[in-house]
LUMDO-280762 format. One line per 8 residues: number of its first residue (from 1); their letters; for each residue x negated, y negated, z of N, C-alpha, C, O. Coordinates in steps of 0.05 Angstrom, whole numbers, plus 5000, padded with zeros to 4 digits. Example, Ala and Ser with C-alpha at 12.3 -4.5 7.8 and 13.67 -1.06 7.14 Angstrom:
// residues 2
1	as	4736:5114:5156:4754:5090:5156:4736:5066:5156:4715:5066:5169 ~ 4743:5045:5142:4727:5021:5143:4742:4999:5157:4732:4977:5161
// end
This chain:
// residues 291
1	mkqattvk	2316:8492:2978:2294:8491:2992:2282:8511:2991:2294:8532:2987 ~ 2250:8510:2993:2230:8526:2989:2234:8558:3009:2226:8557:3032 ~ 2244:8581:3002:2237:8602:3024:2207:8608:3036:2185:8608:3024 ~ 2212:8612:3060:2183:8618:3071:2176:8637:3069:2190:8657:3074 ~ 2144:8640:3059:2133:8666:3059:2131:8678:3079:2131:8666:3100 ~ 2128:8703:3079:2132:8728:3095:2109:8740:3099:2105:8757:3081 ~ 2084:8739:3124:2052:8746:3119:2058:8769:3134:2079:8769:3147 ~ 2042:8791:3134:2043:8810:3144:2022:8811:3170:1998:8812:3164
9	vpsyrlnp	2025:8810:3185:2000:8811:3206:1996:8842:3224:2010:8857:3238 ~ 1966:8841:3210:1966:8873:3230:1959:8878:3256:1946:8864:3271 ~ 1974:8904:3261:1975:8902:3286:1952:8919:3301:1944:8940:3292 ~ 1943:8910:3323:1918:8926:3336:1927:8931:3363:1939:8917:3379 ~ 1917:8961:3368:1924:8970:3391:1898:8967:3418:1885:8985:3430 ~ 1898:8932:3423:1885:8936:3441:1888:8931:3458:1908:8918:3463 ~ 1867:8939:3483:1875:8938:3513:1869:8909:3521:1855:8894:3508 ~ 1883:8903:3545:1878:8875:3553:1847:8871:3566:1839:8889:3581
17	pvletitp	1836:8856:3562:1808:8845:3572:1810:8849:3597:1830:8841:3609 ~ 1789:8864:3612:1786:8868:3640:1758:8855:3648:1738:8859:3634 ~ 1758:8839:3672:1736:8825:3679:1723:8848:3701:1733:8858:3721 ~ 1701:8852:3691:1680:8872:3701:1644:8859:3711:1630:8842:3701 ~ 1639:8877:3735:1616:8871:3741:1595:8892:3731:1596:8915:3740 ~ 1578:8884:3712:1565:8900:3693:1537:8901:3708:1524:8881:3713 ~ 1526:8934:3717:1503:8936:3731:1482:8943:3704:1493:8950:3684 ~ 1459:8941:3705:1437:8955:3687:1444:8981:3687:1444:8992:3665
25	tkahtwln	1449:8992:3704:1456:9028:3698:1484:9028:3679:1486:9041:3658 ~ 1504:9011:3689:1527:9011:3665:1515:9003:3643:1521:9018:3624 ~ 1497:8981:3638:1492:8973:3611:1479:9000:3596:1487:9011:3576 ~ 1456:9005:3613:1444:9032:3594:1459:9060:3588:1451:9076:3571 ~ 1484:9064:3602:1500:9079:3603:1515:9074:3571:1512:9089:3552 ~ 1533:9049:3568:1543:9040:3546:1527:9040:3519:1536:9046:3497 ~ 1502:9032:3525:1477:9031:3497:1475:9053:3498:1485:9061:3477 ~ 1466:9073:3511:1460:9102:3499:1476:9120:3491:1466:9141:3481
33	rntsnrkl	1507:9115:3493:1528:9123:3482:1532:9108:3452:1537:9123:3433 ~ 1529:9074:3446:1528:9071:3421:1515:9081:3395:1491:9084:3391 ~ 1531:9084:3380:1514:9098:3351:1510:9076:3326:1494:9083:3308 ~ 1520:9055:3324:1512:9042:3314:1515:9007:3312:1536:9000:3322 ~ 1500:8986:3302:1499:8962:3309:1483:8946:3298:1462:8955:3290 ~ 1488:8920:3295:1467:8904:3279:1435:8908:3287:1430:8922:3306 ~ 1418:8898:3274:1390:8896:3294:1384:8879:3311:1388:8855:3309 ~ 1371:8893:3333:1375:8879:3358:1349:8859:3354:1327:8868:3348
41	rdgwveky	1354:8826:3360:1348:8810:3364:1323:8797:3384:1326:8774:3393 ~ 1302:8812:3389:1290:8808:3419:1295:8787:3426:1308:8786:3447 ~ 1288:8761:3412:1276:8732:3417:1312:8724:3435:1312:8704:3449 ~ 1337:8738:3433:1353:8732:3435:1362:8744:3466:1372:8732:3486 ~ 1354:8775:3463:1356:8786:3493:1332:8771:3512:1337:8773:3536 ~ 1314:8759:3508:1295:8749:3527:1304:8721:3534:1300:8712:3556 ~ 1316:8709:3517:1323:8687:3527:1353:8683:3541:1360:8664:3555 ~ 1369:8708:3533:1391:8710:3563:1376:8716:3588:1378:8702:3608
49	asdmragk	1363:8736:3585:1345:8747:3612:1339:8730:3623:1345:8729:3647 ~ 1326:8709:3612:1305:8690:3630:1336:8680:3645:1340:8683:3669 ~ 1352:8669:3629:1371:8651:3649:1387:8668:3669:1394:8659:3691 ~ 1392:8694:3661:1397:8712:3688:1385:8715:3709:1395:8715:3732 ~ 1358:8718:3703:1333:8728:3726:1341:8701:3737:1350:8700:3760 ~ 1337:8676:3722:1336:8646:3742:1369:8642:3760:1377:8624:3775 ~ 1379:8659:3753:1413:8646:3753:1424:8627:3744:1441:8613:3755 ~ 1415:8626:3724:1430:8605:3705:1449:8614:3686:1457:8599:3669
57	wtecivpi	1458:8641:3688:1469:8650:3673:1499:8635:3669:1512:8639:3690 ~ 1511:8622:3654:1542:8616:3659:1557:8633:3660:1551:8657:3657 ~ 1584:8622:3666:1601:8640:3655:1611:8642:3624:1613:8622:3610 ~ 1617:8666:3616:1615:8674:3595:1647:8685:3583:1657:8705:3592 ~ 1660:8668:3561:1689:8672:3555:1688:8697:3535:1707:8711:3534 ~ 1671:8701:3523:1668:8717:3501:1668:8747:3512:1653:8750:3531 ~ 1680:8766:3504:1680:8792:3514:1657:8812:3509:1644:8810:3489 ~ 1652:8833:3530:1641:8855:3517:1663:8866:3502:1685:8869:3512
65	vfyengdi	1657:8875:3469:1675:8888:3452:1676:8916:3451:1652:8920:3450 ~ 1684:8933:3452:1685:8960:3438:1709:8969:3415:1733:8964:3416 ~ 1694:8985:3394:1714:9001:3378:1731:9023:3383:1722:9039:3400 ~ 1744:9027:3378:1760:9045:3386:1750:9076:3393:1760:9089:3411 ~ 1731:9084:3377:1710:9104:3384:1690:9100:3402:1677:9119:3410 ~ 1685:9073:3411:1668:9078:3441:1645:9059:3425:1635:9042:3439 ~ 1637:9061:3402:1612:9040:3391:1620:9013:3404:1643:9006:3408 ~ 1598:8996:3409:1594:8972:3419:1604:8942:3383:1595:8937:3361
73	adgqhrlw	1622:8937:3395:1628:8913:3372:1609:8891:3371:1593:8886:3353 ~ 1613:8877:3396:1599:8858:3408:1593:8850:3431:1609:8843:3448 ~ 1567:8850:3434:1550:8846:3464:1527:8861:3477:1520:8863:3500 ~ 1514:8873:3444:1489:8887:3460:1466:8869:3465:1445:8877:3475 ~ 1470:8848:3459:1448:8832:3465:1448:8823:3494:1428:8817:3507 ~ 1475:8822:3502:1480:8817:3526:1467:8837:3547:1453:8832:3567 ~ 1476:8864:3536:1475:8882:3556:1449:8893:3562:1445:8908:3580 ~ 1425:8882:3541:1402:8890:3534:1389:8866:3556:1368:8870:3568
81	aiiesdtp	1402:8849:3559:1393:8825:3580:1399:8842:3603:1380:8849:3617 ~ 1417:8847:3608:1427:8851:3633:1405:8873:3642:1395:8872:3664 ~ 1398:8893:3623:1375:8910:3635:1354:8900:3638:1341:8908:3656 ~ 1340:8874:3619:1311:8866:3614:1313:8848:3649:1293:8848:3664 ~ 1335:8835:3655:1329:8820:3679:1332:8841:3703:1317:8841:3723 ~ 1350:8853:3700:1353:8875:3724:1376:8858:3736:1377:8859:3760 ~ 1390:8847:3728:1420:8839:3747:1439:8845:3733:1440:8848:3708 ~ 1461:8846:3758:1486:8846:3749:1507:8825:3742:1512:8805:3756
89	qrffvlhg	1520:8830:3716:1530:8807:3708:1560:8808:3707:1571:8830:3706 ~ 1575:8786:3707:1602:8790:3705:1615:8789:3670:1606:8771:3656 ~ 1628:8802:3663:1635:8797:3637:1665:8811:3630:1672:8833:3639 ~ 1680:8794:3612:1704:8806:3606:1698:8832:3587:1681:8828:3570 ~ 1712:8858:3587:1716:8877:3569:1732:8882:3557:1753:8884:3569 ~ 1732:8889:3526:1754:8890:3511:1750:8918:3499:1729:8920:3488 ~ 1768:8940:3498:1770:8961:3483:1791:8962:3462:1812:8949:3463 ~ 1780:8982:3439:1807:8993:3418:1803:8971:3401:1825:8963:3391
97	ltreagln	1780:8957:3393:1778:8944:3375:1782:8961:3338:1769:8982:3337 ~ 1793:8957:3319:1785:8974:3289:1757:8970:3278:1743:8950:3284 ~ 1751:8985:3264:1725:8982:3249:1733:8955:3228:1717:8937:3223 ~ 1752:8957:3220:1764:8930:3205:1760:8898:3215:1749:8879:3204 ~ 1772:8899:3236:1764:8877:3248:1749:8867:3258:1751:8844:3267 ~ 1721:8885:3260:1703:8876:3265:1685:8859:3242:1662:8851:3245 ~ 1705:8856:3212:1684:8840:3192:1683:8814:3201:1667:8799:3192 ~ 1700:8806:3220:1700:8777:3224:1687:8764:3251:1689:8740:3255
105	idtgggrn	1673:8783:3269:1662:8781:3290:1641:8756:3290:1623:8758:3274 ~ 1641:8738:3303:1610:8719:3303:1609:8703:3279:1587:8693:3275 ~ 1629:8697:3261:1630:8683:3236:1640:8660:3244:1639:8645:3225 ~ 1649:8649:3265:1652:8623:3265:1627:8600:3267:1604:8609:3271 ~ 1631:8579:3264:1604:8555:3268:1595:8555:3288:1608:8547:3308 ~ 1565:8564:3290:1546:8566:3311:1546:8541:3331:1555:8520:3321 ~ 1537:8542:3359:1534:8512:3367:1513:8519:3377:1510:8541:3387 ~ 1488:8493:3377:1462:8493:3386:1463:8482:3409:1486:8482:3418
113	lvdnaris	1442:8469:3425:1437:8453:3448:1453:8432:3446:1467:8422:3463 ~ 1450:8428:3428:1459:8391:3427:1484:8395:3427:1496:8376:3437 ~ 1502:8417:3415:1524:8417:3410:1542:8423:3437:1562:8411:3444 ~ 1525:8449:3452:1535:8458:3484:1533:8430:3505:1550:8423:3521 ~ 1510:8419:3501:1503:8398:3519:1519:8379:3521:1528:8370:3542 ~ 1525:8367:3492:1552:8348:3494:1585:8357:3506:1600:8344:3520 ~ 1587:8382:3494:1614:8390:3497:1617:8394:3523:1639:8388:3533 ~ 1590:8409:3545:1596:8419:3564:1600:8390:3591:1611:8387:3613
121	glnmditn	1578:8368:3565:1578:8341:3588:1552:8341:3608:1547:8326:3628 ~ 1539:8358:3600:1515:8365:3617:1493:8336:3606:1480:8322:3622 ~ 1494:8332:3581:1475:8300:3571:1491:8309:3543:1492:8327:3526 ~ 1505:8275:3552:1514:8268:3529:1496:8247:3507:1506:8239:3486 ~ 1476:8242:3513:1456:8233:3500:1434:8245:3480:1419:8231:3467 ~ 1435:8274:3479:1415:8289:3481:1425:8288:3445:1448:8285:3436 ~ 1395:8291:3427:1394:8294:3396:1376:8315:3389:1358:8322:3404 ~ 1380:8326:3365:1364:8345:3356:1337:8340:3350:1320:8357:3348
129	emtaaara	1335:8315:3348:1309:8298:3344:1286:8304:3373:1262:8311:3375 ~ 1310:8297:3393:1299:8294:3417:1293:8319:3425:1276:8322:3442 ~ 1305:8341:3413:1300:8369:3431:1274:8384:3412:1261:8404:3419 ~ 1270:8371:3394:1255:8383:3375:1217:8366:3389:1196:8376:3397 ~ 1225:8345:3385:1200:8322:3406:1199:8333:3440:1177:8330:3451 ~ 1214:8341:3450:1206:8354:3477:1198:8374:3472:1180:8381:3488 ~ 1204:8392:3453:1187:8431:3464:1153:8415:3446:1136:8431:3452 ~ 1143:8397:3433:1124:8400:3427:1110:8378:3450:1085:8380:3450
137	lesgnrts	1119:8360:3465:1110:8346:3480:1103:8362:3504:1083:8356:3517 ~ 1116:8380:3509:1111:8405:3533:1093:8417:3521:1071:8410:3530 ~ 1091:8437:3501:1078:8455:3491:1046:8446:3478:1026:8460:3477 ~ 1052:8419:3470:1023:8407:3461:1024:8423:3432:1003:8424:3419 ~ 1049:8438:3420:1042:8454:3396:1073:8458:3381:1095:8454:3390 ~ 1064:8468:3356:1098:8466:3352:1101:8500:3348:1092:8516:3332 ~ 1119:8501:3371:1133:8538:3381:1156:8549:3363:1173:8531:3363 ~ 1160:8561:3354:1185:8580:3344:1195:8596:3362:1214:8610:3355
145	aamsnssl	1186:8599:3388:1193:8621:3403:1220:8612:3418:1225:8590:3427 ~ 1238:8637:3418:1260:8626:3428:1265:8618:3461:1257:8632:3479 ~ 1276:8598:3462:1284:8586:3486:1310:8592:3498:1326:8601:3481 ~ 1319:8591:3522:1346:8583:3534:1354:8565:3527:1339:8547:3518 ~ 1376:8561:3527:1395:8525:3534:1388:8518:3554:1380:8495:3553 ~ 1388:8527:3574:1375:8520:3605:1350:8504:3601:1348:8480:3603 ~ 1328:8526:3594:1301:8529:3589:1297:8490:3577:1287:8469:3586 ~ 1309:8497:3553:1304:8472:3531:1316:8448:3552:1301:8431:3560
153	laivdkhk	1339:8448:3559:1349:8425:3569:1337:8412:3596:1342:8390:3605 ~ 1318:8432:3607:1307:8423:3633:1284:8412:3620:1278:8390:3630 ~ 1270:8419:3603:1247:8402:3585:1261:8374:3583:1258:8356:3600 ~ 1274:8372:3562:1290:8349:3556:1297:8327:3582:1290:8303:3583 ~ 1312:8342:3602:1311:8322:3631:1284:8324:3643:1287:8314:3665 ~ 1267:8330:3640:1241:8326:3646:1228:8301:3641:1217:8285:3656 ~ 1232:8301:3609:1221:8273:3598:1241:8255:3584:1235:8244:3564 ~ 1264:8253:3596:1286:8237:3586:1282:8208:3585:1294:8196:3568
161	dalkwvcs	1267:8195:3600:1260:8169:3592:1237:8166:3569:1240:8147:3553 ~ 1217:8180:3565:1194:8185:3544:1210:8189:3522:1211:8171:3505 ~ 1222:8207:3519:1240:8218:3501:1262:8196:3488:1265:8193:3464 ~ 1274:8183:3506:1288:8161:3494:1271:8138:3483:1277:8125:3463 ~ 1252:8133:3496:1236:8108:3489:1223:8114:3458:1218:8097:3440 ~ 1220:8144:3457:1199:8149:3427:1222:8149:3409:1219:8136:3388 ~ 1247:8161:3413:1261:8158:3390:1282:8136:3383:1298:8136:3364 ~ 1277:8110:3405:1282:8084:3399:1254:8067:3377:1253:8054:3357
169	hgprgkgl	1239:8078:3395:1210:8059:3382:1193:8076:3366:1171:8066:3360 ~ 1198:8097:3359:1180:8115:3341:1178:8108:3318:1194:8092:3309 ~ 1154:8120:3300:1151:8114:3268:1175:8116:3261:1191:8126:3276 ~ 1180:8109:3238:1203:8112:3216:1193:8114:3184:1177:8098:3174 ~ 1203:8132:3173:1199:8131:3145:1190:8160:3133:1180:8176:3148 ~ 1193:8166:3112:1192:8190:3103:1163:8207:3108:1142:8196:3103 ~ 1163:8238:3119:1140:8236:3128:1114:8231:3148:1091:8239:3152 ~ 1134:8212:3159:1122:8191:3184:1138:8197:3211:1127:8198:3233
177	rnqcilaa	1166:8200:3205:1181:8202:3238:1178:8235:3236:1188:8244:3215 ~ 1171:8247:3248:1160:8283:3254:1160:8286:3283:1159:8268:3299 ~ 1163:8316:3292:1160:8316:3321:1134:8311:3332:1130:8304:3355 ~ 1113:8317:3312:1085:8312:3319:1077:8289:3327:1070:8281:3349 ~ 1079:8275:3304:1076:8239:3317:1090:8231:3343:1078:8222:3362 ~ 1112:8235:3342:1135:8230:3363:1128:8240:3388:1127:8225:3407 ~ 1124:8269:3390:1108:8277:3412:1084:8260:3421:1084:8251:3444 ~ 1064:8255:3407:1040:8242:3413:1050:8220:3423:1042:8215:3446
185	varawyht	1067:8204:3414:1074:8177:3425:1077:8183:3457:1066:8172:3476 ~ 1103:8213:3459:1110:8212:3480:1088:8216:3503:1086:8201:3522 ~ 1073:8235:3498:1050:8236:3512:1029:8211:3515:1012:8212:3533 ~ 1031:8192:3500:1018:8167:3508:1034:8149:3524:1023:8130:3534 ~ 1064:8152:3528:1079:8134:3545:1073:8137:3569:1079:8118:3585 ~ 1061:8161:3580:1056:8169:3604:1025:8154:3611:1021:8152:3635 ~ 1011:8147:3598:0990:8145:3599:0981:8109:3603:0960:8100:3612 ~ 1000:8097:3594:0997:8066:3584:1023:8050:3599:1046:8059:3600
193	ddkerlar	1014:8029:3608:1033:8014:3620:1040:7993:3600:1061:7981:3600 ~ 1020:7990:3581:1028:7976:3550:1043:7980:3533:1035:7981:3510 ~ 1072:7985:3539:1092:7992:3517:1092:7980:3505:1102:7992:3486 ~ 1087:7953:3497:1093:7931:3475:1076:7937:3460:1083:7939:3436 ~ 1045:7944:3468:1022:7953:3446:1035:7984:3430:1038:7988:3406 ~ 1043:8004:3454:1045:8022:3435:1073:8029:3419:1079:8051:3411 ~ 1093:7999:3416:1110:7997:3399:1099:7990:3377:1109:7996:3355 ~ 1076:7974:3379:1071:7958:3353:1055:7982:3338:1059:7982:3314
201	fcqvvstg	1039:7999:3347:1025:8021:3338:1046:8029:3326:1042:8029:3301 ~ 1074:8038:3332:1094:8055:3318:1100:8034:3295:1099:8043:3273 ~ 1106:8013:3296:1110:7994:3277:1090:7994:3252:1096:7993:3228 ~ 1063:7994:3266:1046:7987:3240:1039:8022:3221:1030:8022:3198 ~ 1044:8043:3234:1049:8063:3224:1072:8065:3211:1073:8086:3197 ~ 1092:8051:3210:1122:8054:3189:1114:8043:3165:1112:8054:3143 ~ 1108:8016:3174:1098:7996:3148:1073:7999:3131:1070:7993:3108 ~ 1051:8010:3152:1024:8005:3136:1011:7975:3134:0990:7967:3122
209	mmqdases	1030:7961:3150:1011:7929:3149:1003:7918:3176:1019:7912:3194 ~ 0981:7916:3175:0960:7912:3200:0953:7878:3201:0951:7864:3181 ~ 0951:7874:3218:0949:7841:3224:0912:7847:3220:0899:7833:3204 ~ 0900:7866:3234:0869:7860:3234:0853:7888:3243:0863:7905:3258 ~ 0833:7890:3233:0820:7919:3244:0824:7934:3259:0823:7958:3257 ~ 0832:7918:3283:0833:7930:3309:0866:7949:3310:0875:7963:3328 ~ 0878:7944:3285:0904:7963:3285:0899:7986:3255:0916:8001:3245 ~ 0872:7983:3247:0868:8000:3228:0874:8029:3237:0877:8048:3220
217	aavalrnl	0876:8032:3260:0879:8075:3271:0910:8080:3259:0917:8098:3245 ~ 0924:8062:3268:0953:8066:3263:0957:8072:3228:0973:8088:3220 ~ 0940:8056:3212:0942:8060:3183:0930:8084:3173:0940:8100:3157 ~ 0905:8083:3187:0896:8113:3179:0913:8140:3189:0915:8161:3177 ~ 0926:8133:3213:0940:8161:3218:0965:8161:3190:0963:8178:3173 ~ 0988:8138:3188:0997:8137:3166:0985:8149:3137:0998:8165:3123 ~ 0962:8139:3131:0957:8154:3109:0946:8181:3105:0942:8193:3084 ~ 0941:8188:3134:0938:8222:3134:0967:8236:3134:0972:8257:3122
225	flanrnvh	0980:8227:3145:1007:8235:3141:1021:8238:3116:1035:8257:3108 ~ 1016:8216:3106:1032:8214:3073:1014:8224:3052:1022:8227:3029 ~ 0985:8230:3062:0970:8251:3043:0985:8284:3041:0989:8299:3021 ~ 0991:8290:3070:0994:8315:3069:1026:8325:3070:1033:8348:3075 ~ 1042:8300:3066:1075:8305:3076:1079:8330:3062:1097:8341:3074 ~ 1069:8348:3037:1086:8369:3028:1074:8394:3041:1084:8416:3037 ~ 1048:8390:3061:1041:8412:3071:1056:8424:3092:1059:8408:3110 ~ 1063:8440:3095:1080:8456:3119:1071:8448:3147:1052:8459:3156
233	lnqlfran	1084:8428:3161:1076:8420:3184:1066:8439:3206:1050:8432:3223 ~ 1078:8470:3205:1067:8489:3222:1045:8501:3221:1041:8521:3234 ~ 1026:8491:3202:1004:8496:3191:0982:8480:3206:0963:8491:3215 ~ 0985:8459:3206:0967:8440:3222:0978:8422:3240:0975:8398:3239 ~ 0992:8436:3257:1008:8417:3279:0989:8415:3301:0985:8392:3308 ~ 0977:8431:3313:0955:8425:3335:0935:8409:3327:0924:8394:3343 ~ 0927:8409:3301:0900:8395:3291:0917:8363:3286:0904:8343:3289 ~ 0944:8362:3279:0946:8337:3268:0958:8324:3297:0955:8299:3299
241	fllsqsai	0968:8335:3317:0980:8327:3346:0959:8314:3359:0964:8294:3373 ~ 0923:8326:3356:0905:8308:3366:0899:8291:3353:0892:8270:3365 ~ 0897:8291:3328:0894:8263:3316:0906:8238:3323:0898:8215:3328 ~ 0932:8252:3321:0956:8235:3321:0948:8217:3355:0945:8192:3358 ~ 0947:8235:3373:0934:8221:3399:0911:8209:3397:0906:8193:3415 ~ 0892:8214:3376:0866:8201:3377:0871:8173:3366:0865:8153:3380 ~ 0885:8171:3336:0892:8146:3338:0909:8125:3350:0910:8102:3343 ~ 0923:8138:3374:0936:8117:3384:0916:8107:3405:0914:8083:3408
249	kafmkgnp	0900:8127:3422:0877:8123:3436:0861:8098:3428:0857:8079:3442 ~ 0850:8103:3399:0833:8073:3388:0851:8058:3384:0845:8036:3394 ~ 0874:8057:3374:0890:8031:3369:0898:8017:3395:0907:7994:3393 ~ 0895:8028:3418:0905:8020:3450:0881:8004:3452:0885:7981:3461 ~ 0858:8011:3447:0843:8007:3464:0823:7978:3435:0801:7968:3437 ~ 0842:7976:3415:0834:7956:3398:0808:7967:3372:0805:7954:3351 ~ 0793:7990:3380:0778:7998:3363:0784:8003:3332:0803:8016:3324 ~ 0764:7990:3316:0766:7998:3286:0762:8017:3277:0739:8024:3282
257	itrlrspt	0781:8042:3257:0775:8062:3253:0784:8065:3228:0806:8055:3222 ~ 0769:8078:3208:0781:8083:3181:0785:8114:3175:0799:8121:3156 ~ 0772:8132:3191:0772:8159:3182:0780:8166:3212:0770:8154:3231 ~ 0804:8188:3216:0799:8204:3241:0792:8224:3249:0805:8244:3242 ~ 0774:8227:3263:0760:8251:3276:0776:8269:3301:0787:8261:3322 ~ 0773:8296:3291:0792:8310:3323:0775:8309:3342:0751:8316:3339 ~ 0787:8299:3367:0775:8294:3397:0757:8315:3408:0764:8334:3394 ~ 0739:8324:3422:0742:8348:3434:0752:8355:3452:0750:8379:3458
265	eepypltt	0769:8335:3470:0784:8338:3495:0812:8318:3479:0813:8297:3465 ~ 0828:8333:3487:0864:8321:3487:0860:8285:3500:0856:8278:3524 ~ 0863:8270:3481:0862:8240:3495:0888:8233:3513:0891:8213:3528 ~ 0906:8256:3508:0925:8242:3527:0945:8271:3537:0964:8278:3523 ~ 0936:8287:3565:0950:8311:3561:0969:8304:3585:0970:8283:3598 ~ 0986:8331:3585:1012:8332:3600:1000:8320:3632:0982:8325:3648 ~ 1022:8299:3628:1005:8286:3666:1025:8305:3685:1018:8304:3709 ~ 1045:8320:3681:1060:8338:3692:1057:8361:3697:1037:8368:3684
273	kplnvaha	1067:8382:3711:1061:8411:3707:1072:8423:3684:1096:8418:3687 ~ 1070:8431:3671:1091:8447:3650:1107:8467:3669:1099:8481:3688 ~ 1133:8463:3656:1159:8477:3666:1150:8508:3660:1134:8516:3642 ~ 1162:8521:3677:1156:8551:3682:1178:8566:3663:1191:8583:3674 ~ 1183:8562:3636:1208:8566:3613:1189:8596:3605:1164:8601:3608 ~ 1210:8612:3596:1202:8640:3589:1205:8638:3555:1222:8624:3544 ~ 1194:8648:3547:1192:8651:3508:1192:8685:3510:1185:8701:3527 ~ 1203:8687:3485:1210:8710:3477:1181:8726:3469:1174:8724:3445
281	klgrpkkq	1170:8737:3481:1141:8750:3481:1143:8783:3483:1124:8798:3479 ~ 1165:8791:3490:1171:8818:3496:1186:8839:3468:1206:8833:3455 ~ 1172:8860:3466:1175:8876:3454:1209:8886:3463:1223:8882:3483 ~ 1214:8903:3437:1248:8914:3442:1244:8931:3468:1225:8946:3471 ~ 1269:8925:3489:1271:8944:3504:1270:8972:3501:1282:8979:3481 ~ 1262:8990:3513:1274:9015:3505:1289:9026:3517:1291:9024:3542 ~ 1306:9043:3499:1331:9060:3515:1317:9079:3532:1295:9090:3527 ~ 1339:9082:3560:1327:9098:3578:1354:9112:3590:1375:9099:3593
289	kat	1352:9132:3594:1377:9147:3600:1388:9138:3633:1374:9132:3652 ~ 1408:9138:3632:1422:9128:3661:1419:9150:3681:1424:9174:3675 ~ 1414:9143:3700:1412:9159:3730:1432:9152:3738:1440:9159:3760
// end
């Protein structure tokens, strides 16, 4: 019989975690006496602070952790968010972590909005493609600004019917199924009752096969994206977003077109008021001595 291997488990002198209400003043105090941590990500701070200000910050099981010497091991972004939002928040607080134990902090597999929305049961149908299209649909551009999960989920919920339709009927094919075209089709979805004709547009973009000249706008858009599929989408996103809308408009009217021209006005403007969601535009908060 194989003898069991004895594994030495390191012993840590950790105090039990305590649930505390952390005020902006207390957060200032802790941050001001901190001597080392990773570089602050401003986008994370504003993302957390946005939810805290809106009362959407949910219970967090991850504690604010301190090393044995009092430095912050985990939690500086949440502490800065408390200061930025000027709201008190409740967190578990844990003291006494060794420096060696800090090696594996936050090294687990990260979760995105889709993971958390499904696990929490808030939205079981959400996909990464849907969230990408939702951002472009709402903003009319491709934005990399940080957005909290609750803010992005609110946009997905707002446009859920349009997003489900476009993810089901949208164009397919390399270089053709992207958030630019999907968002443009979703915008058009709000403006037309002829969903069958809109679905036909997506089909022609996918195949490149038109029945007559009244469908030529879809082929023109297809050719545009295929010719520029090696160009980074961020560089031309807004221009291509408008050209996509222009192609859809011409197709829906049956207007023959061989060359797309940028419209002077957006063919399919957002029909609803944009949600007031916060983006990360603030600089790094400055340290202030607690009073």
